[in-house]
N, CA, C and O atoms as a GROMACS GRO file, in nm:
protein
  452
    1UNK      N    1  -3.936  -3.336  -4.312
    1UNK     CA    2  -3.900  -3.285  -4.190
    1UNK      C    3  -3.982  -3.143  -4.157
    1UNK      O    4  -3.992  -3.052  -4.240
    2UNK      N    5  -4.035  -3.138  -4.034
    2UNK     CA    6  -4.118  -3.019  -4.010
    2UNK      C    7  -4.028  -2.890  -4.002
    2UNK      O    8  -3.910  -2.902  -3.968
    3UNK      N    9  -4.080  -2.773  -4.031
    3UNK     CA   10  -4.004  -2.652  -4.023
    3UNK      C   11  -3.993  -2.599  -3.881
    3UNK      O   12  -4.089  -2.621  -3.807
    4UNK      N   13  -3.894  -2.535  -3.835
    4UNK     CA   14  -3.896  -2.480  -3.692
    4UNK      C   15  -4.001  -2.369  -3.689
    4UNK      O   16  -4.034  -2.298  -3.784
    5UNK      N   17  -4.050  -2.365  -3.555
    5UNK     CA   18  -4.150  -2.255  -3.541
    5UNK      C   19  -4.115  -2.115  -3.580
    5UNK      O   20  -4.206  -2.039  -3.615
    6UNK      N   21  -3.989  -2.076  -3.577
    6UNK     CA   22  -3.962  -1.943  -3.610
    6UNK      C   23  -3.886  -1.935  -3.742
    6UNK      O   24  -3.842  -1.825  -3.776
    7UNK      N   25  -3.868  -2.034  -3.815
    7UNK     CA   26  -3.817  -2.029  -3.948
    7UNK      C   27  -3.908  -2.016  -4.069
    7UNK      O   28  -4.029  -2.037  -4.057
    8UNK      N   29  -3.856  -1.984  -4.183
    8UNK     CA   30  -3.931  -1.957  -4.298
    8UNK      C   31  -3.992  -2.091  -4.368
    8UNK      O   32  -3.926  -2.193  -4.351
    9UNK      N   33  -4.091  -2.099  -4.433
    9UNK     CA   34  -4.138  -2.192  -4.511
    9UNK      C   35  -4.190  -2.122  -4.634
    9UNK      O   36  -4.234  -2.007  -4.624
   10UNK      N   37  -4.188  -2.184  -4.749
   10UNK     CA   38  -4.244  -2.108  -4.864
   10UNK      C   39  -4.389  -2.130  -4.872
   10UNK      O   40  -4.446  -2.059  -4.956
   11UNK      N   41  -4.462  -2.210  -4.806
   11UNK     CA   42  -4.603  -2.229  -4.821
   11UNK      C   43  -4.678  -2.134  -4.707
   11UNK      O   44  -4.801  -2.128  -4.702
   12UNK      N   45  -4.599  -2.067  -4.623
   12UNK     CA   46  -4.668  -1.985  -4.528
   12UNK      C   47  -4.720  -1.850  -4.597
   12UNK      O   48  -4.655  -1.779  -4.673
   13UNK      N   49  -4.850  -1.832  -4.553
   13UNK     CA   50  -4.929  -1.721  -4.593
   13UNK      C   51  -5.001  -1.662  -4.477
   13UNK      O   52  -5.071  -1.735  -4.406
   14UNK      N   53  -4.988  -1.534  -4.455
   14UNK     CA   54  -5.032  -1.464  -4.339
   14UNK      C   55  -5.126  -1.348  -4.385
   14UNK      O   56  -5.100  -1.287  -4.489
   15UNK      N   57  -5.233  -1.316  -4.308
   15UNK     CA   58  -5.316  -1.200  -4.332
   15UNK      C   59  -5.252  -1.084  -4.291
   15UNK      O   60  -5.168  -1.088  -4.201
   16UNK      N   61  -5.288  -0.972  -4.354
   16UNK     CA   62  -5.231  -0.831  -4.337
   16UNK      C   63  -5.349  -0.731  -4.333
   16UNK      O   64  -5.424  -0.731  -4.431
   17UNK      N   65  -5.371  -0.654  -4.241
   17UNK     CA   66  -5.487  -0.560  -4.228
   17UNK      C   67  -5.416  -0.426  -4.273
   17UNK      O   68  -5.312  -0.386  -4.221
   18UNK      N   69  -5.483  -0.362  -4.376
   18UNK     CA   70  -5.419  -0.224  -4.423
   18UNK      C   71  -5.527  -0.140  -4.384
   18UNK      O   72  -5.646  -0.174  -4.381
   19UNK      N   73  -5.475  -0.012  -4.352
   19UNK     CA   74  -5.563   0.102  -4.303
   19UNK      C   75  -5.610   0.191  -4.431
   19UNK      O   76  -5.658   0.303  -4.411
   20UNK      N   77  -5.598   0.145  -4.547
   20UNK     CA   78  -5.650   0.229  -4.661
   20UNK      C   79  -5.709   0.133  -4.770
   20UNK      O   80  -5.714   0.012  -4.750
   21UNK      N   81  -5.751   0.186  -4.876
   21UNK     CA   82  -5.807   0.099  -4.988
   21UNK      C   83  -5.694   0.068  -5.087
   21UNK      O   84  -5.717  -0.007  -5.182
   22UNK      N   85  -5.577   0.120  -5.071
   22UNK     CA   86  -5.474   0.085  -5.158
   22UNK      C   87  -5.341   0.123  -5.086
   22UNK      O   88  -5.337   0.187  -4.981
   23UNK      N   89  -5.223   0.072  -5.161
   23UNK     CA   90  -5.095   0.096  -5.087
   23UNK      C   91  -5.027   0.219  -5.160
   23UNK      O   92  -5.049   0.245  -5.278
   24UNK      N   93  -4.945   0.288  -5.082
   24UNK     CA   94  -4.861   0.414  -5.126
   24UNK      C   95  -4.760   0.432  -5.031
   24UNK      O   96  -4.770   0.369  -4.926
   25UNK      N   97  -4.656   0.514  -5.051
   25UNK     CA   98  -4.560   0.536  -4.969
   25UNK      C   99  -4.598   0.588  -4.837
   25UNK      O  100  -4.657   0.696  -4.828
   26UNK      N  101  -4.567   0.518  -4.737
   26UNK     CA  102  -4.601   0.544  -4.592
   26UNK      C  103  -4.726   0.469  -4.541
   26UNK      O  104  -4.751   0.471  -4.420
   27UNK      N  105  -4.801   0.405  -4.626
   27UNK     CA  106  -4.906   0.308  -4.596
   27UNK      C  107  -4.853   0.202  -4.505
   27UNK      O  108  -4.739   0.157  -4.511
   28UNK      N  109  -4.949   0.166  -4.418
   28UNK     CA  110  -4.911   0.064  -4.318
   28UNK      C  111  -5.009  -0.057  -4.322
   28UNK      O  112  -5.129  -0.042  -4.345
   29UNK      N  113  -4.955  -0.167  -4.299
   29UNK     CA  114  -5.036  -0.295  -4.281
   29UNK      C  115  -4.979  -0.378  -4.181
   29UNK      O  116  -4.857  -0.386  -4.168
   30UNK      N  117  -5.067  -0.447  -4.103
   30UNK     CA  118  -5.031  -0.526  -3.991
   30UNK      C  119  -5.045  -0.676  -4.028
   30UNK      O  120  -5.154  -0.725  -4.059
   31UNK      N  121  -4.926  -0.748  -4.025
   31UNK     CA  122  -4.917  -0.885  -4.055
   31UNK      C  123  -4.961  -0.958  -3.929
   31UNK      O  124  -4.911  -0.929  -3.820
   32UNK      N  125  -5.055  -1.053  -3.943
   32UNK     CA  126  -5.087  -1.122  -3.833
   32UNK      C  127  -5.069  -1.286  -3.831
   32UNK      O  128  -5.084  -1.356  -3.931
   33UNK      N  129  -5.040  -1.328  -3.723
   33UNK     CA  130  -5.031  -1.471  -3.711
   33UNK      C  131  -4.882  -1.543  -3.736
   33UNK      O  132  -4.858  -1.663  -3.748
   34UNK      N  133  -4.800  -1.444  -3.741
   34UNK     CA  134  -4.648  -1.480  -3.755
   34UNK      C  135  -4.624  -1.569  -3.638
   34UNK      O  136  -4.670  -1.537  -3.529
   35UNK      N  137  -4.549  -1.685  -3.655
   35UNK     CA  138  -4.509  -1.760  -3.536
   35UNK      C  139  -4.417  -1.701  -3.431
   35UNK      O  140  -4.416  -1.737  -3.313
   36UNK      N  141  -4.341  -1.608  -3.484
   36UNK     CA  142  -4.230  -1.526  -3.401
   36UNK      C  143  -4.203  -1.394  -3.452
   36UNK      O  144  -4.101  -1.372  -3.517
   37UNK      N  145  -4.296  -1.298  -3.423
   37UNK     CA  146  -4.283  -1.166  -3.480
   37UNK      C  147  -4.147  -1.109  -3.457
   37UNK      O  148  -4.092  -1.048  -3.549
   38UNK      N  149  -4.083  -1.125  -3.330
   38UNK     CA  150  -3.946  -1.078  -3.317
   38UNK      C  151  -3.848  -1.124  -3.400
   38UNK      O  152  -3.770  -1.044  -3.451
   39UNK      N  153  -3.839  -1.263  -3.426
   39UNK     CA  154  -3.742  -1.315  -3.531
   39UNK      C  155  -3.788  -1.272  -3.667
   39UNK      O  156  -3.698  -1.267  -3.751
   40UNK      N  157  -3.889  -1.243  -3.702
   40UNK     CA  158  -3.933  -1.201  -3.843
   40UNK      C  159  -3.884  -1.056  -3.859
   40UNK      O  160  -3.838  -1.017  -3.967
   41UNK      N  161  -3.895  -0.979  -3.754
   41UNK     CA  162  -3.833  -0.837  -3.763
   41UNK      C  163  -3.693  -0.827  -3.788
   41UNK      O  164  -3.639  -0.751  -3.868
   42UNK      N  165  -3.631  -0.922  -3.701
   42UNK     CA  166  -3.496  -0.926  -3.704
   42UNK      C  167  -3.436  -0.977  -3.838
   42UNK      O  168  -3.334  -0.924  -3.883
   43UNK      N  169  -3.496  -1.074  -3.901
   43UNK     CA  170  -3.450  -1.137  -4.026
   43UNK      C  171  -3.572  -1.183  -4.100
   43UNK      O  172  -3.610  -1.300  -4.098
   44UNK      N  173  -3.633  -1.081  -4.167
   44UNK     CA  174  -3.752  -1.124  -4.251
   44UNK      C  175  -3.726  -1.223  -4.365
   44UNK      O  176  -3.626  -1.228  -4.436
   45UNK      N  177  -3.837  -1.304  -4.369
   45UNK     CA  178  -3.817  -1.412  -4.477
   45UNK      C  179  -3.936  -1.400  -4.579
   45UNK      O  180  -4.035  -1.334  -4.550
   46UNK      N  181  -3.924  -1.462  -4.692
   46UNK     CA  182  -4.031  -1.452  -4.789
   46UNK      C  183  -4.151  -1.529  -4.741
   46UNK      O  184  -4.143  -1.645  -4.701
   47UNK      N  185  -4.272  -1.453  -4.747
   47UNK     CA  186  -4.408  -1.528  -4.716
   47UNK      C  187  -4.512  -1.482  -4.821
   47UNK      O  188  -4.489  -1.389  -4.898
   48UNK      N  189  -4.617  -1.546  -4.821
   48UNK     CA  190  -4.734  -1.502  -4.890
   48UNK      C  191  -4.818  -1.406  -4.802
   48UNK      O  192  -4.830  -1.430  -4.682
   49UNK      N  193  -4.873  -1.302  -4.855
   49UNK     CA  194  -4.943  -1.200  -4.772
   49UNK      C  195  -5.086  -1.186  -4.829
   49UNK      O  196  -5.101  -1.150  -4.945
   50UNK      N  197  -5.190  -1.215  -4.752
   50UNK     CA  198  -5.332  -1.182  -4.779
   50UNK      C  199  -5.376  -1.056  -4.728
   50UNK      O  200  -5.421  -1.037  -4.615
   51UNK      N  201  -5.357  -0.962  -4.830
   51UNK     CA  202  -5.389  -0.810  -4.786
   51UNK      C  203  -5.536  -0.789  -4.781
   51UNK      O  204  -5.613  -0.828  -4.868
   52UNK      N  205  -5.570  -0.725  -4.672
   52UNK     CA  206  -5.719  -0.698  -4.645
   52UNK      C  207  -5.735  -0.544  -4.635
   52UNK      O  208  -5.695  -0.484  -4.535
   53UNK      N  209  -5.789  -0.486  -4.729
   53UNK     CA  210  -5.794  -0.326  -4.732
   53UNK      C  211  -5.918  -0.289  -4.669
   53UNK      O  212  -6.012  -0.367  -4.653
   54UNK      N  213  -5.916  -0.153  -4.630
   54UNK     CA  214  -6.020  -0.085  -4.546
   54UNK      C  215  -6.169  -0.088  -4.620
   54UNK      O  216  -6.275  -0.067  -4.560
   55UNK      N  217  -6.158  -0.115  -4.751
   55UNK     CA  218  -6.287  -0.133  -4.824
   55UNK      C  219  -6.329  -0.274  -4.840
   55UNK      O  220  -6.411  -0.302  -4.928
   56UNK      N  221  -6.279  -0.367  -4.762
   56UNK     CA  222  -6.318  -0.498  -4.753
   56UNK      C  223  -6.272  -0.574  -4.880
   56UNK      O  224  -6.319  -0.686  -4.900
   57UNK      N  225  -6.193  -0.525  -4.958
   57UNK     CA  226  -6.126  -0.584  -5.072
   57UNK      C  227  -6.000  -0.664  -5.020
   57UNK      O  228  -5.928  -0.615  -4.933
   58UNK      N  229  -5.977  -0.782  -5.072
   58UNK     CA  230  -5.858  -0.858  -5.044
   58UNK      C  231  -5.779  -0.882  -5.154
   58UNK      O  232  -5.836  -0.904  -5.261
   59UNK      N  233  -5.644  -0.882  -5.147
   59UNK     CA  234  -5.550  -0.920  -5.260
   59UNK      C  235  -5.434  -1.007  -5.213
   59UNK      O  236  -5.368  -0.978  -5.113
   60UNK      N  237  -5.414  -1.113  -5.286
   60UNK     CA  238  -5.297  -1.196  -5.260
   60UNK      C  239  -5.169  -1.116  -5.298
   60UNK      O  240  -5.165  -1.048  -5.400
   61UNK      N  241  -5.073  -1.124  -5.218
   61UNK     CA  242  -4.942  -1.061  -5.230
   61UNK      C  243  -4.829  -1.144  -5.191
   61UNK      O  244  -4.852  -1.248  -5.130
   62UNK      N  245  -4.710  -1.111  -5.218
   62UNK     CA  246  -4.585  -1.194  -5.176
   62UNK      C  247  -4.486  -1.090  -5.130
   62UNK      O  248  -4.462  -0.989  -5.196
   63UNK      N  249  -4.426  -1.117  -5.012
   63UNK     CA  250  -4.308  -1.061  -4.965
   63UNK      C  251  -4.200  -1.126  -5.004
   63UNK      O  252  -4.185  -1.244  -4.972
   64UNK      N  253  -4.109  -1.060  -5.078
   64UNK     CA  254  -4.004  -1.135  -5.150
   64UNK      C  255  -3.876  -1.056  -5.109
   64UNK      O  256  -3.873  -0.936  -5.085
   65UNK      N  257  -3.767  -1.144  -5.105
   65UNK     CA  258  -3.635  -1.079  -5.083
   65UNK      C  259  -3.539  -1.107  -5.196
   65UNK      O  260  -3.418  -1.114  -5.176
   66UNK      N  261  -3.601  -1.126  -5.330
   66UNK     CA  262  -3.524  -1.144  -5.440
   66UNK      C  263  -3.482  -1.010  -5.521
   66UNK      O  264  -3.409  -1.015  -5.619
   67UNK      N  265  -3.533  -0.900  -5.472
   67UNK     CA  266  -3.504  -0.774  -5.540
   67UNK      C  267  -3.367  -0.712  -5.476
   67UNK      O  268  -3.346  -0.707  -5.355
   68UNK      N  269  -3.274  -0.664  -5.582
   68UNK     CA  270  -3.137  -0.618  -5.528
   68UNK      C  271  -3.141  -0.489  -5.436
   68UNK      O  272  -3.041  -0.455  -5.372
   69UNK      N  273  -3.269  -0.415  -5.432
   69UNK     CA  274  -3.274  -0.309  -5.341
   69UNK      C  275  -3.325  -0.335  -5.222
   69UNK      O  276  -3.329  -0.236  -5.148
   70UNK      N  277  -3.373  -0.453  -5.167
   70UNK     CA  278  -3.416  -0.507  -5.049
   70UNK      C  279  -3.531  -0.589  -5.058
   70UNK      O  280  -3.552  -0.662  -5.154
   71UNK      N  281  -3.614  -0.579  -4.949
   71UNK     CA  282  -3.724  -0.662  -4.925
   71UNK      C  283  -3.847  -0.582  -5.000
   71UNK      O  284  -3.862  -0.460  -4.990
   72UNK      N  285  -3.929  -0.665  -5.074
   72UNK     CA  286  -4.028  -0.599  -5.143
   72UNK      C  287  -4.167  -0.666  -5.128
   72UNK      O  288  -4.178  -0.786  -5.100
   73UNK      N  289  -4.264  -0.590  -5.146
   73UNK     CA  290  -4.424  -0.661  -5.145
   73UNK      C  291  -4.450  -0.655  -5.290
   73UNK      O  292  -4.440  -0.547  -5.348
   74UNK      N  293  -4.481  -0.757  -5.347
   74UNK     CA  294  -4.529  -0.776  -5.484
   74UNK      C  295  -4.687  -0.796  -5.477
   74UNK      O  296  -4.734  -0.894  -5.419
   75UNK      N  297  -4.760  -0.709  -5.533
   75UNK     CA  298  -4.911  -0.693  -5.534
   75UNK      C  299  -4.958  -0.708  -5.662
   75UNK      O  300  -4.930  -0.622  -5.745
   76UNK      N  301  -5.040  -0.823  -5.697
   76UNK     CA  302  -5.105  -0.825  -5.831
   76UNK      C  303  -5.214  -0.708  -5.841
   76UNK      O  304  -5.254  -0.645  -5.743
   77UNK      N  305  -5.254  -0.690  -5.966
   77UNK     CA  306  -5.367  -0.601  -5.997
   77UNK      C  307  -5.493  -0.638  -5.931
   77UNK      O  308  -5.533  -0.755  -5.928
   78UNK      N  309  -5.558  -0.533  -5.876
   78UNK     CA  310  -5.695  -0.566  -5.819
   78UNK      C  311  -5.785  -0.445  -5.835
   78UNK      O  312  -5.741  -0.339  -5.879
   79UNK      N  313  -5.909  -0.460  -5.801
   79UNK     CA  314  -6.009  -0.335  -5.807
   79UNK      C  315  -6.046  -0.313  -5.667
   79UNK      O  316  -6.062  -0.404  -5.586
   80UNK      N  317  -6.058  -0.182  -5.640
   80UNK     CA  318  -6.111  -0.148  -5.492
   80UNK      C  319  -6.254  -0.152  -5.495
   80UNK      O  320  -6.322  -0.177  -5.595
   81UNK      N  321  -6.302  -0.124  -5.370
   81UNK     CA  322  -6.458  -0.150  -5.347
   81UNK      C  323  -6.518  -0.034  -5.426
   81UNK      O  324  -6.634  -0.054  -5.459
   82UNK      N  325  -6.469   0.078  -5.463
   82UNK     CA  326  -6.529   0.182  -5.528
   82UNK      C  327  -6.514   0.168  -5.688
   82UNK      O  328  -6.568   0.244  -5.767
   83UNK      N  329  -6.427   0.052  -5.725
   83UNK     CA  330  -6.429   0.027  -5.876
   83UNK      C  331  -6.307   0.079  -5.935
   83UNK      O  332  -6.298   0.081  -6.058
   84UNK      N  333  -6.210   0.123  -5.860
   84UNK     CA  334  -6.088   0.176  -5.918
   84UNK      C  335  -5.988   0.077  -5.954
   84UNK      O  336  -5.939   0.016  -5.858
   85UNK      N  337  -5.944   0.045  -6.079
   85UNK     CA  338  -5.849  -0.045  -6.104
   85UNK      C  339  -5.710  -0.010  -6.036
   85UNK      O  340  -5.669   0.106  -6.049
   86UNK      N  341  -5.640  -0.093  -5.969
   86UNK     CA  342  -5.494  -0.063  -5.918
   86UNK      C  343  -5.417  -0.169  -6.007
   86UNK      O  344  -5.448  -0.288  -6.011
   87UNK      N  345  -5.316  -0.115  -6.077
   87UNK     CA  346  -5.234  -0.200  -6.156
   87UNK      C  347  -5.130  -0.282  -6.052
   87UNK      O  348  -5.106  -0.243  -5.938
   88UNK      N  349  -5.078  -0.394  -6.107
   88UNK     CA  350  -4.981  -0.464  -6.045
   88UNK      C  351  -4.857  -0.369  -6.000
   88UNK      O  352  -4.807  -0.288  -6.077
   89UNK      N  353  -4.816  -0.386  -5.881
   89UNK     CA  354  -4.718  -0.306  -5.841
   89UNK      C  355  -4.618  -0.378  -5.736
   89UNK      O  356  -4.659  -0.468  -5.662
   90UNK      N  357  -4.497  -0.337  -5.735
   90UNK     CA  358  -4.404  -0.391  -5.637
   90UNK      C  359  -4.348  -0.293  -5.565
   90UNK      O  360  -4.285  -0.205  -5.623
   91UNK      N  361  -4.361  -0.293  -5.424
   91UNK     CA  362  -4.319  -0.190  -5.323
   91UNK      C  363  -4.198  -0.231  -5.241
   91UNK      O  364  -4.181  -0.346  -5.200
   92UNK      N  365  -4.114  -0.130  -5.220
   92UNK     CA  366  -4.015  -0.162  -5.112
   92UNK      C  367  -4.082  -0.147  -4.991
   92UNK      O  368  -4.183  -0.078  -4.978
   93UNK      N  369  -4.018  -0.224  -4.884
   93UNK     CA  370  -4.068  -0.212  -4.756
   93UNK      C  371  -3.969  -0.125  -4.686
   93UNK      O  372  -3.848  -0.148  -4.690
   94UNK      N  373  -4.023  -0.022  -4.619
   94UNK     CA  374  -3.946   0.085  -4.554
   94UNK      C  375  -3.904   0.049  -4.426
   94UNK      O  376  -3.794   0.085  -4.385
   95UNK      N  377  -3.994  -0.029  -4.347
   95UNK     CA  378  -3.966  -0.065  -4.209
   95UNK      C  379  -4.056  -0.169  -4.159
   95UNK      O  380  -4.174  -0.174  -4.196
   96UNK      N  381  -4.002  -0.258  -4.073
   96UNK     CA  382  -4.093  -0.350  -3.991
   96UNK      C  383  -4.093  -0.299  -3.850
   96UNK      O  384  -3.986  -0.260  -3.804
   97UNK      N  385  -4.201  -0.294  -3.777
   97UNK     CA  386  -4.205  -0.274  -3.633
   97UNK      C  387  -4.295  -0.359  -3.562
   97UNK      O  388  -4.398  -0.395  -3.620
   98UNK      N  389  -4.271  -0.398  -3.441
   98UNK     CA  390  -4.366  -0.476  -3.358
   98UNK      C  391  -4.480  -0.396  -3.307
   98UNK      O  392  -4.472  -0.281  -3.265
   99UNK      N  393  -4.592  -0.473  -3.316
   99UNK     CA  394  -4.704  -0.406  -3.263
   99UNK      C  395  -4.784  -0.516  -3.187
   99UNK      O  396  -4.881  -0.568  -3.240
  100UNK      N  397  -4.746  -0.547  -3.072
  100UNK     CA  398  -4.796  -0.655  -2.985
  100UNK      C  399  -4.767  -0.779  -3.045
  100UNK      O  400  -4.648  -0.806  -3.059
  101UNK      N  401  -4.858  -0.868  -3.087
  101UNK     CA  402  -4.830  -0.990  -3.140
  101UNK      C  403  -4.818  -0.980  -3.298
  101UNK      O  404  -4.791  -1.081  -3.362
  102UNK      N  405  -4.837  -0.860  -3.359
  102UNK     CA  406  -4.846  -0.841  -3.494
  102UNK      C  407  -4.705  -0.774  -3.539
  102UNK      O  408  -4.622  -0.744  -3.454
  103UNK      N  409  -4.682  -0.753  -3.676
  103UNK     CA  410  -4.574  -0.691  -3.718
  103UNK      C  411  -4.638  -0.593  -3.817
  103UNK      O  412  -4.713  -0.628  -3.908
  104UNK      N  413  -4.602  -0.471  -3.792
  104UNK     CA  414  -4.645  -0.366  -3.890
  104UNK      C  415  -4.545  -0.328  -3.995
  104UNK      O  416  -4.428  -0.300  -3.966
  105UNK      N  417  -4.587  -0.326  -4.108
  105UNK     CA  418  -4.488  -0.295  -4.218
  105UNK      C  419  -4.515  -0.172  -4.283
  105UNK      O  420  -4.631  -0.147  -4.314
  106UNK      N  421  -4.422  -0.088  -4.310
  106UNK     CA  422  -4.457   0.053  -4.364
  106UNK      C  423  -4.400   0.037  -4.510
  106UNK      O  424  -4.290  -0.014  -4.533
  107UNK      N  425  -4.486   0.085  -4.604
  107UNK     CA  426  -4.457   0.078  -4.741
  107UNK      C  427  -4.366   0.202  -4.782
  107UNK      O  428  -4.392   0.317  -4.749
  108UNK      N  429  -4.257   0.164  -4.858
  108UNK     CA  430  -4.168   0.255  -4.918
  108UNK      C  431  -4.212   0.305  -5.051
  108UNK      O  432  -4.330   0.322  -5.083
  109UNK      N  433  -4.106   0.329  -5.128
  109UNK     CA  434  -4.140   0.374  -5.252
  109UNK      C  435  -4.165   0.245  -5.361
  109UNK      O  436  -4.160   0.128  -5.323
  110UNK      N  437  -4.188   0.278  -5.479
  110UNK     CA  438  -4.223   0.170  -5.562
  110UNK      C  439  -4.082   0.104  -5.606
  110UNK      O  440  -3.983   0.174  -5.627
  111UNK      N  441  -4.082  -0.023  -5.618
  111UNK     CA  442  -3.942  -0.083  -5.668
  111UNK      C  443  -3.934  -0.052  -5.819
  111UNK      O  444  -4.035  -0.032  -5.885
  112UNK      N  445  -3.824  -0.049  -5.864
  112UNK     CA  446  -3.784  -0.036  -5.986
  112UNK      C  447  -3.835  -0.154  -6.084
  112UNK      O  448  -3.818  -0.269  -6.044
  113UNK      N  449  -3.888  -0.137  -6.193
  113UNK     CA  450  -3.943  -0.235  -6.287
  113UNK      C  451  -3.834  -0.313  -6.350
  113UNK      O  452  -3.860  -0.401  -6.432
   0.00000   0.00000   0.00000
């Protein structure tokens, strides 16, 4: 059965453009291509996220809701364009806001290990 246009599916992966070379508390990324940004902000669901950093490095990530502290972004280890290795990290999401047809997410603190 096909998924509704506004509902979650496990196979969904969306690009997110980030304004820096790595994530940190307060960093922002814009999710693109969500079928219904308003519905997503009201009730976010788990999705795959293709992070695109400002140094042209990309990393696969997952937006998950299985953490007891709230919605998190799980990012595997990657290397920045300058060669700095960034370890695997899981970040709490502080906020979702609508930015036109995109959803801007603001990174909060690191989630507990």
